[in-house]
FIMIVO-130578 format. One record per residue (C-alpha): x, y, z; residue number from 1. Coordinates in steps of 0.02 Angstrom, whole numbers, plus 50000, padded with zeros to 5 digits. Example, Ala and Ser with C-alpha at 12.3 -4.5 7.8 and 13.67 -1.06 7.14 Angstrom:
<rs>
+-------+-------+-------+-----+
:    xx :    yy :    zz : pos :
+-------+-------+-------+-----+
: 50615 : 49775 : 50390 :   1 :
: 50684 : 49947 : 50357 :   2 :
+-------+-------+-------+-----+
</rs>
This chain:
<rs>
+-------+-------+-------+-----+
:    xx :    yy :    zz : pos :
+-------+-------+-------+-----+
: 49218 : 49703 : 49772 :   1 :
: 49312 : 49579 : 49662 :   2 :
: 49478 : 49619 : 49580 :   3 :
: 49612 : 49743 : 49633 :   4 :
: 49562 : 49915 : 49692 :   5 :
: 49596 : 50069 : 49587 :   6 :
: 49661 : 50203 : 49704 :   7 :
: 49694 : 50387 : 49672 :   8 :
: 49817 : 50464 : 49794 :   9 :
: 49806 : 50653 : 49805 :  10 :
: 49973 : 50734 : 49843 :  11 :
: 50062 : 50899 : 49817 :  12 :
: 49947 : 51050 : 49819 :  13 :
: 50005 : 51227 : 49854 :  14 :
: 50030 : 51224 : 50042 :  15 :
: 50196 : 51249 : 50133 :  16 :
: 50203 : 51060 : 50152 :  17 :
: 50195 : 51020 : 49965 :  18 :
: 50360 : 50925 : 49958 :  19 :
: 50317 : 50820 : 50111 :  20 :
: 50148 : 50781 : 50033 :  21 :
: 50227 : 50726 : 49868 :  22 :
: 50350 : 50616 : 49962 :  23 :
: 50206 : 50539 : 50062 :  24 :
: 50106 : 50509 : 49905 :  25 :
: 50247 : 50423 : 49812 :  26 :
: 50288 : 50311 : 49959 :  27 :
: 50107 : 50259 : 49989 :  28 :
: 50086 : 50227 : 49802 :  29 :
: 50234 : 50108 : 49806 :  30 :
: 50162 : 50012 : 49953 :  31 :
: 49988 : 49997 : 49876 :  32 :
: 50058 : 49949 : 49706 :  33 :
: 50161 : 49814 : 49789 :  34 :
: 49999 : 49751 : 49865 :  35 :
: 49927 : 49729 : 49690 :  36 :
: 49820 : 49885 : 49674 :  37 :
: 49807 : 50002 : 49526 :  38 :
: 49874 : 50167 : 49595 :  39 :
: 49902 : 50340 : 49524 :  40 :
: 49964 : 50496 : 49614 :  41 :
: 49868 : 50653 : 49566 :  42 :
: 49918 : 50831 : 49606 :  43 :
: 49786 : 50951 : 49669 :  44 :
: 49785 : 51073 : 49524 :  45 :
: 49674 : 51130 : 49380 :  46 :
: 49679 : 50955 : 49306 :  47 :
: 49621 : 50863 : 49461 :  48 :
: 49436 : 50848 : 49423 :  49 :
: 49466 : 50792 : 49245 :  50 :
: 49596 : 50668 : 49305 :  51 :
: 49475 : 50594 : 49430 :  52 :
: 49340 : 50584 : 49297 :  53 :
: 49456 : 50494 : 49177 :  54 :
: 49529 : 50378 : 49308 :  55 :
: 49365 : 50335 : 49396 :  56 :
: 49451 : 50270 : 49552 :  57 :
: 49363 : 50153 : 49672 :  58 :
: 49428 : 50257 : 49816 :  59 :
: 49534 : 50413 : 49845 :  60 :
: 49669 : 50432 : 49979 :  61 :
: 49704 : 50618 : 50008 :  62 :
: 49879 : 50654 : 50070 :  63 :
: 49880 : 50843 : 50054 :  64 :
: 49961 : 50911 : 50212 :  65 :
: 49924 : 51085 : 50278 :  66 :
: 49776 : 51202 : 50258 :  67 :
: 49673 : 51147 : 50107 :  68 :
: 49712 : 50963 : 50135 :  69 :
: 49662 : 50956 : 50317 :  70 :
: 49537 : 51097 : 50345 :  71 :
: 49392 : 51009 : 50259 :  72 :
: 49409 : 51100 : 50091 :  73 :
: 49475 : 50953 : 49992 :  74 :
: 49357 : 50834 : 50080 :  75 :
: 49209 : 50945 : 50032 :  76 :
: 49266 : 50939 : 49851 :  77 :
: 49275 : 50750 : 49856 :  78 :
: 49100 : 50746 : 49930 :  79 :
: 49041 : 50849 : 49780 :  80 :
: 49127 : 50730 : 49661 :  81 :
: 49043 : 50585 : 49750 :  82 :
: 49195 : 50473 : 49764 :  83 :
: 49235 : 50372 : 49921 :  84 :
: 49390 : 50435 : 50010 :  85 :
: 49500 : 50391 : 50157 :  86 :
: 49491 : 50514 : 50300 :  87 :
: 49383 : 50624 : 50406 :  88 :
: 49224 : 50712 : 50345 :  89 :
: 49234 : 50901 : 50309 :  90 :
: 49151 : 50966 : 50467 :  91 :
: 49263 : 50867 : 50584 :  92 :
: 49416 : 50915 : 50480 :  93 :
: 49377 : 51098 : 50508 :  94 :
: 49372 : 51072 : 50696 :  95 :
: 49525 : 50960 : 50709 :  96 :
: 49637 : 51064 : 50596 :  97 :
: 49610 : 51224 : 50696 :  98 :
: 49719 : 51201 : 50848 :  99 :
: 49623 : 51330 : 50950 : 100 :
: 49453 : 51252 : 50915 : 101 :
: 49515 : 51073 : 50934 : 102 :
: 49602 : 51117 : 51096 : 103 :
: 49442 : 51191 : 51167 : 104 :
: 49339 : 51039 : 51116 : 105 :
: 49465 : 50917 : 51189 : 106 :
: 49482 : 51016 : 51350 : 107 :
: 49293 : 51022 : 51372 : 108 :
: 49291 : 50833 : 51353 : 109 :
: 49413 : 50818 : 51499 : 110 :
: 49574 : 50785 : 51402 : 111 :
: 49735 : 50874 : 51450 : 112 :
: 49778 : 51018 : 51333 : 113 :
: 49914 : 51148 : 51367 : 114 :
: 49856 : 51320 : 51422 : 115 :
: 49859 : 51435 : 51271 : 116 :
: 49799 : 51593 : 51185 : 117 :
: 49774 : 51619 : 50998 : 118 :
: 49790 : 51794 : 50926 : 119 :
: 49769 : 51850 : 50744 : 120 :
: 49909 : 51952 : 50664 : 121 :
: 49783 : 52089 : 50624 : 122 :
: 49741 : 52112 : 50808 : 123 :
: 49926 : 52123 : 50850 : 124 :
: 49943 : 52270 : 50731 : 125 :
: 49782 : 52357 : 50784 : 126 :
: 49811 : 52346 : 50972 : 127 :
: 49998 : 52368 : 50970 : 128 :
: 50129 : 52231 : 50957 : 129 :
: 50228 : 52286 : 51110 : 130 :
: 50077 : 52290 : 51223 : 131 :
: 50016 : 52119 : 51169 : 132 :
: 50189 : 52043 : 51192 : 133 :
: 50196 : 52117 : 51367 : 134 :
: 50031 : 52032 : 51408 : 135 :
: 50097 : 51866 : 51344 : 136 :
: 50255 : 51883 : 51450 : 137 :
: 50148 : 51917 : 51603 : 138 :
: 50031 : 51770 : 51570 : 139 :
: 50153 : 51630 : 51526 : 140 :
: 50311 : 51563 : 51603 : 141 :
: 50462 : 51530 : 51493 : 142 :
: 50499 : 51424 : 51399 : 143 :
: 50339 : 51433 : 51299 : 144 :
: 50288 : 51377 : 51124 : 145 :
: 50233 : 51485 : 50978 : 146 :
: 50151 : 51393 : 50833 : 147 :
: 50033 : 51428 : 50687 : 148 :
: 49850 : 51397 : 50729 : 149 :
: 49842 : 51284 : 50576 : 150 :
: 49970 : 51180 : 50482 : 151 :
: 50091 : 51043 : 50523 : 152 :
: 50268 : 50975 : 50502 : 153 :
: 50322 : 51096 : 50640 : 154 :
: 50333 : 51237 : 50513 : 155 :
: 50332 : 51404 : 50603 : 156 :
: 50346 : 51322 : 50775 : 157 :
: 50470 : 51394 : 50900 : 158 :
: 50511 : 51345 : 51079 : 159 :
: 50546 : 51515 : 51156 : 160 :
: 50671 : 51504 : 51298 : 161 :
: 50658 : 51685 : 51357 : 162 :
: 50563 : 51847 : 51327 : 163 :
: 50699 : 51908 : 51210 : 164 :
: 50655 : 51774 : 51083 : 165 :
: 50468 : 51806 : 51080 : 166 :
: 50460 : 51943 : 50944 : 167 :
: 50558 : 51838 : 50818 : 168 :
: 50455 : 51684 : 50857 : 169 :
: 50296 : 51781 : 50819 : 170 :
: 50367 : 51844 : 50653 : 171 :
: 50416 : 51667 : 50603 : 172 :
: 50245 : 51601 : 50651 : 173 :
: 50151 : 51733 : 50550 : 174 :
: 50248 : 51679 : 50395 : 175 :
: 50143 : 51520 : 50398 : 176 :
: 49975 : 51575 : 50467 : 177 :
: 49876 : 51731 : 50506 : 178 :
: 49848 : 51671 : 50684 : 179 :
: 49979 : 51631 : 50815 : 180 :
: 49949 : 51509 : 50956 : 181 :
: 50052 : 51543 : 51111 : 182 :
: 50056 : 51387 : 51217 : 183 :
: 50117 : 51325 : 51385 : 184 :
: 50274 : 51219 : 51366 : 185 :
: 50252 : 51043 : 51432 : 186 :
: 50408 : 50945 : 51475 : 187 :
: 50410 : 50757 : 51457 : 188 :
: 50422 : 50613 : 51335 : 189 :
: 50363 : 50655 : 51159 : 190 :
: 50251 : 50519 : 51090 : 191 :
: 50146 : 50500 : 50933 : 192 :
: 49996 : 50384 : 50938 : 193 :
: 49915 : 50333 : 50774 : 194 :
: 49735 : 50275 : 50776 : 195 :
: 49642 : 50166 : 50651 : 196 :
: 49453 : 50151 : 50646 : 197 :
: 49381 : 50031 : 50518 : 198 :
: 49235 : 49977 : 50626 : 199 :
: 49134 : 50053 : 50765 : 200 :
: 49279 : 50083 : 50886 : 201 :
: 49450 : 50163 : 50859 : 202 :
: 49607 : 50063 : 50893 : 203 :
: 49773 : 50142 : 50942 : 204 :
: 49928 : 50072 : 50859 : 205 :
: 50091 : 50052 : 50956 : 206 :
: 50150 : 50224 : 51016 : 207 :
: 50306 : 50297 : 50935 : 208 :
: 50427 : 50388 : 51051 : 209 :
: 50530 : 50529 : 50975 : 210 :
: 50702 : 50571 : 51043 : 211 :
: 50764 : 50719 : 50942 : 212 :
: 50934 : 50802 : 50940 : 213 :
: 50862 : 50972 : 50985 : 214 :
: 50685 : 51028 : 50940 : 215 :
: 50581 : 50905 : 50840 : 216 :
: 50568 : 51030 : 50697 : 217 :
: 50546 : 51011 : 50508 : 218 :
: 50726 : 50955 : 50480 : 219 :
: 50720 : 50830 : 50621 : 220 :
: 50560 : 50755 : 50551 : 221 :
: 50614 : 50730 : 50372 : 222 :
: 50803 : 50717 : 50370 : 223 :
: 50885 : 50562 : 50441 : 224 :
: 50998 : 50579 : 50592 : 225 :
: 50913 : 50719 : 50689 : 226 :
: 50788 : 50607 : 50778 : 227 :
: 50785 : 50431 : 50846 : 228 :
: 50623 : 50334 : 50856 : 229 :
: 50574 : 50197 : 50977 : 230 :
: 50431 : 50087 : 50921 : 231 :
: 50345 : 50039 : 51030 : 232 :
: 50386 : 50183 : 51147 : 233 :
: 50493 : 50152 : 51301 : 234 :
: 50345 : 50170 : 51418 : 235 :
: 50273 : 50067 : 51559 : 236 :
: 50114 : 49970 : 51527 : 237 :
: 50018 : 50100 : 51626 : 238 :
: 50090 : 50247 : 51529 : 239 :
: 50065 : 50157 : 51363 : 240 :
: 49883 : 50129 : 51407 : 241 :
: 49866 : 50313 : 51455 : 242 :
: 49931 : 50383 : 51290 : 243 :
: 49831 : 50257 : 51189 : 244 :
: 49672 : 50301 : 51281 : 245 :
: 49704 : 50488 : 51257 : 246 :
: 49727 : 50465 : 51069 : 247 :
: 49574 : 50355 : 51050 : 248 :
: 49467 : 50478 : 51149 : 249 :
: 49532 : 50624 : 51046 : 250 :
: 49488 : 50529 : 50887 : 251 :
: 49311 : 50500 : 50949 : 252 :
: 49283 : 50671 : 51027 : 253 :
: 49334 : 50761 : 50867 : 254 :
: 49232 : 50645 : 50757 : 255 :
: 49378 : 50581 : 50655 : 256 :
: 49365 : 50435 : 50533 : 257 :
: 49475 : 50289 : 50475 : 258 :
: 49643 : 50356 : 50534 : 259 :
: 49724 : 50494 : 50634 : 260 :
: 49882 : 50533 : 50731 : 261 :
: 49888 : 50621 : 50898 : 262 :
: 50047 : 50705 : 50960 : 263 :
: 50065 : 50690 : 51148 : 264 :
: 50185 : 50741 : 51287 : 265 :
: 50186 : 50622 : 51434 : 266 :
: 50242 : 50718 : 51587 : 267 :
: 50332 : 50651 : 51741 : 268 :
: 50166 : 50629 : 51831 : 269 :
: 50103 : 50513 : 51694 : 270 :
: 49980 : 50639 : 51621 : 271 :
: 49956 : 50634 : 51433 : 272 :
: 49950 : 50811 : 51359 : 273 :
: 49880 : 50825 : 51183 : 274 :
: 49980 : 50945 : 51074 : 275 :
: 49902 : 50914 : 50904 : 276 :
: 49786 : 50796 : 50811 : 277 :
: 49819 : 50757 : 50627 : 278 :
: 49682 : 50702 : 50507 : 279 :
: 49803 : 50664 : 50363 : 280 :
: 49958 : 50581 : 50439 : 281 :
: 50116 : 50584 : 50335 : 282 :
: 50176 : 50427 : 50245 : 283 :
: 50361 : 50464 : 50215 : 284 :
: 50501 : 50348 : 50272 : 285 :
: 50521 : 50445 : 50434 : 286 :
: 50335 : 50480 : 50461 : 287 :
: 50258 : 50415 : 50620 : 288 :
: 50102 : 50327 : 50557 : 289 :
: 50198 : 50203 : 50447 : 290 :
: 50316 : 50164 : 50591 : 291 :
: 50169 : 50126 : 50704 : 292 :
: 50085 : 50023 : 50567 : 293 :
: 50243 : 49919 : 50545 : 294 :
: 50255 : 49886 : 50732 : 295 :
: 50071 : 49839 : 50737 : 296 :
: 50094 : 49717 : 50594 : 297 :
: 50237 : 49632 : 50686 : 298 :
: 50133 : 49617 : 50844 : 299 :
: 49982 : 49545 : 50753 : 300 :
: 50078 : 49436 : 50629 : 301 :
: 50004 : 49529 : 50480 : 302 :
: 50076 : 49655 : 50357 : 303 :
: 50066 : 49842 : 50335 : 304 :
: 49980 : 49806 : 50169 : 305 :
: 49841 : 49717 : 50265 : 306 :
: 49809 : 49871 : 50371 : 307 :
: 49806 : 49991 : 50223 : 308 :
: 49689 : 49876 : 50127 : 309 :
: 49577 : 49868 : 50280 : 310 :
: 49569 : 50059 : 50285 : 311 :
: 49532 : 50071 : 50098 : 312 :
: 49396 : 49939 : 50107 : 313 :
: 49315 : 50028 : 50253 : 314 :
: 49307 : 50190 : 50153 : 315 :
: 49237 : 50097 : 50003 : 316 :
: 49110 : 49997 : 50102 : 317 :
: 49043 : 50148 : 50196 : 318 :
: 48993 : 50231 : 50031 : 319 :
: 48906 : 50079 : 49956 : 320 :
+-------+-------+-------+-----+
</rs>
């Protein structure tokens, strides 16, 4: 289409990650505005549908992190509105956002996923907390990981060093989700691989290696000084190819669209273990997708703006 795009960025919402979402939305709006687009950040509230009707954007970029923004709910609403949007269709969102379901799908496809079990809080109460915890202790070696079955930003995630820390980790997890995922701890290099797909095949951007001072938790992700990032990651060509391939395959297997980010642990044997797949990557200053996009632009002698425009145009073209 001729002329600058009009883009509505959806940010905020009522999830635990509201502040991160607002920060992502404001930062992306600044980048797109600098690129000459007409941009407005809209909150997901009672005024959203009227705001979209008044604005009549060419395309919507949802940046709601957490449940309603990544579980297909918001995407279903945008499908009803009939507006083109950046991101994965509702059905694939529902699969990817549920760590238990996504893990099963990826494992069936032959990708490496940590051994895990997901148990609802209700079942814990009905069967008996002590008995279930005993079963977990017998099944998994320590350390292990306890995380919400849905959600991001490492909220409610605990690396449990010993059996004594398991009860508190479960309580913390249930504050963010009704289901707890207990997962095998994988030791190795922590890498995030962003993927862009504006044509028939996905393309992995340069991997980002995370070296955190302690666990890569919420504070380490969004407050400067707790984590150091290496872009591209300090990996051999072979290991770089392995993590890129894993992320691209995960993107395809889960049916994702336009962009995604896969969190990976690369162990000492060179195996890429998929921890999580994100359908709405963050866009803050410390977020991993923008870092990868910047490195990709340097490698290809383009700009980050070019990549974002490419993503927006793909979403717009697909609906014409």
